[in-house]
C-alpha positions in Angstrom: -104.1 93.9 -65.6 -101.7 90.6 -64.7 -100.3 89.1 -68.4 -98.0 86.6 -67.2 -96.7 84.6 -64.5 -93.0 83.8 -63.6 -92.3 81.7 -60.6 -92.5 78.9 -57.7 -94.9 76.8 -58.4 -96.3 76.4 -54.6 -99.2 74.5 -55.2 -100.4 72.5 -57.9 -104.2 70.8 -58.6 -105.8 70.3 -61.6 -108.6 73.5 -60.8 -105.9 75.7 -59.6 -102.4 77.1 -59.5 -100.2 79.2 -56.8 -97.3 80.1 -58.1 -94.7 82.1 -55.7 -93.6 85.0 -57.5 -91.3 87.7 -55.3 -93.0 86.0 -52.3 -96.5 86.5 -53.3 -98.7 84.1 -53.9 -100.5 84.5 -56.9 -103.4 81.8 -57.6 -104.4 81.1 -60.9 -107.5 78.5 -62.6 -106.1 76.0 -64.9 -107.0 73.6 -67.5 -106.6 70.3 -67.6 -103.7 70.6 -70.8 -102.2 73.4 -68.8 -102.0 71.0 -65.3 -100.3 68.3 -67.8 -98.2 71.2 -68.8 -96.6 71.9 -66.0 -93.8 70.9 -64.0 -94.0 69.3 -60.1 -94.5 71.9 -57.5 -91.3 73.1 -55.9 -89.9 74.1 -59.8 -90.1 77.3 -61.7 -92.5 78.0 -64.3 -94.3 79.8 -66.6 -98.2 81.2 -67.4 -99.5 83.4 -69.5 -102.7 85.2 -67.7 -105.7 86.4 -67.8 -107.3 88.4 -65.2 -110.9 88.8 -65.4 -112.4 91.7 -63.3 -116.0 91.5 -61.8 -118.0 93.4 -59.3 -117.0 90.7 -56.2 -113.6 89.7 -57.2 -110.5 89.6 -59.8 -109.2 86.2 -60.8 -106.8 84.8 -62.8 -106.6 82.6 -65.2 -103.5 80.6 -67.0 -102.4 78.9 -69.9 -99.2 76.8 -70.3 -100.1 78.2 -74.0 -100.7 81.5 -75.9 -102.3 79.6 -78.5 -105.2 78.1 -75.5 -105.3 82.1 -73.8 -105.9 83.3 -77.5 -109.1 80.4 -77.7 -109.9 81.0 -74.1 -110.3 84.7 -74.6 -112.2 84.1 -78.2 -115.0 81.1 -76.2 -116.0 83.6 -73.1 -117.0 85.9 -76.3 -119.6 84.0 -76.7 -123.3 83.7 -75.3 -123.3 82.0 -72.8 -120.1 81.2 -72.0 -117.5 82.6 -68.6 -114.3 81.3 -67.4 -115.0 78.1 -66.3 -117.2 76.8 -69.1 -114.2 77.5 -71.6 -111.7 76.1 -69.1 -114.0 73.3 -69.0 -114.1 72.6 -72.6 -110.3 73.6 -73.5 -109.4 70.1 -70.7 -111.9 68.4 -72.7 -110.4 69.1 -76.8 -107.2 70.0 -77.8 -107.0 74.0 -79.3 -106.1 72.7 -83.0 -109.5 70.1 -83.1 -111.5 72.1 -80.7 -110.5 75.5 -83.9 -111.6 72.5 -86.7 -114.3 71.4 -85.0 -115.7 75.0 -84.7 -114.7 75.6 -88.8 -116.1 71.9 -89.8 -119.6 73.2 -87.5 -118.8 69.2 -85.6 -121.7 70.3 -83.7 -121.1 66.1 -82.2 -118.1 66.5 -80.9 -119.3 70.1 -79.6 -121.9 68.7 -77.8 -120.0 65.9 -76.7 -117.7 68.3 -74.2 -119.1 68.5 -70.5 -121.5 71.4 -69.9 -122.2 72.2 -73.8 -125.5 72.1 -75.1 -126.7 71.6 -78.9 -127.6 75.7 -78.7 -124.4 76.4 -77.0 -122.7 74.8 -79.8 -124.4 76.1 -82.8 -123.6 79.9 -81.1 -120.2 79.4 -80.5 -119.9 77.7 -84.3 -122.0 80.7 -85.1 -120.1 83.1 -83.6 -116.4 81.8 -84.1 -116.2 80.6 -87.7 -114.6 83.6 -88.9 -112.0 84.2 -85.9 -110.8 81.2 -85.7 -108.7 80.3 -88.5 -104.6 79.8 -87.9 -104.9 79.5 -84.4 -102.9 76.3 -82.4 -101.5 76.2 -86.2 -104.6 75.5 -87.9 -105.9 77.0 -90.6 -109.4 76.1 -92.9 -108.7 72.7 -92.4 -106.0 71.8 -93.6 -102.8 70.1 -91.6 -101.4 72.1 -88.7 -98.3 74.4 -90.0 -96.5 73.4 -86.9 -96.8 69.7 -85.2 -98.2 70.0 -82.1 -98.7 66.7 -79.4 -102.2 65.7 -79.5 -103.4 64.0 -76.6 -106.2 61.1 -75.6 -108.6 63.2 -74.9 -108.7 64.0 -78.3 -110.2 61.0 -80.1 -114.1 60.4 -79.3 -113.7 57.0 -77.0 -111.8 59.2 -74.8 -114.7 61.5 -74.9 -117.4 58.6 -73.9 -114.4 57.6 -70.9 -114.5 60.9 -69.4 -118.3 61.0 -69.8 -119.0 57.3 -68.4 -116.4 58.6 -64.9 -118.6 61.3 -64.4 -121.2 60.0 -63.9 -119.7 57.5 -61.6 -119.1 60.8 -59.5 -115.2 61.9 -60.3 -114.3 65.4 -61.0 -113.8 65.5 -64.9 -110.2 67.1 -64.1 -109.6 64.1 -62.8 -111.3 61.5 -65.1 -108.9 63.2 -67.8 -106.0 62.9 -65.8 -106.5 59.4 -64.7 -107.5 58.3 -68.6 -104.5 60.0 -69.9 -102.3 58.3 -67.4 -103.9 54.6 -69.2 -102.0 56.7 -72.7 -98.7 57.3 -71.1 -99.1 53.8 -69.9 -99.6 51.6 -73.6 -97.3 54.1 -75.5 -97.1 55.2 -78.6 -98.3 52.6 -81.5 -100.7 50.9 -79.3 -104.1 50.2 -80.4 -106.8 52.2 -79.4 -108.9 50.3 -76.8 -112.3 50.8 -77.0 -114.5 52.6 -74.1 -115.8 50.2 -71.9 -111.3 49.0 -71.4 -111.0 53.1 -71.1 -112.9 52.8 -68.0 -111.7 50.2 -66.6 -108.1 50.5 -66.7 -108.8 54.3 -65.8 -110.9 53.0 -62.9 -107.5 50.6 -61.8 -105.5 54.4 -61.8 -107.8 56.2 -59.4 -107.9 53.2 -57.4 -104.3 53.1 -56.7 -104.6 56.5 -55.7 
């Protein structure tokens, strides 16, 4: 069972990476947030890893943060949520906000995530509400015990903008990357943009990629 990988980052895509560990290339599937946290190719990197064994394949799922792996393991215990959907969820929401949404049974926030309907959101809340305390510094809706970065993807406007870009044909991970690039261009302390403006700015970023 592979629990972590430490080596040279050979390939980096929004959905997967290949890491050279002692001359062997390991492929691991990742979330958009782990993608954002990784260095450029050619540099050393480390990932927490969960090995998922199926009848026809062995897949590795990588995480830049231990908390992301922990919530991933909880998510895949919920009926109807497999590893790929769990990664999609983690691409669209941070660990702290996800824990808060589950504890508060915020179905509107959960159903805003790609692939999550009302019944699945309800199952997540029922199954995990008592299990997410402490993950990522979150505890019963209180202020996190240690500061964690709040990414642009943790706003309703960003979620709506991602949905619009996906409807236009862009992959979900690509949409998040474009919107985070917009956030970086705006800088800290800037006024939040409306959904329509976020979409326009993101399309400009995508046009030059």
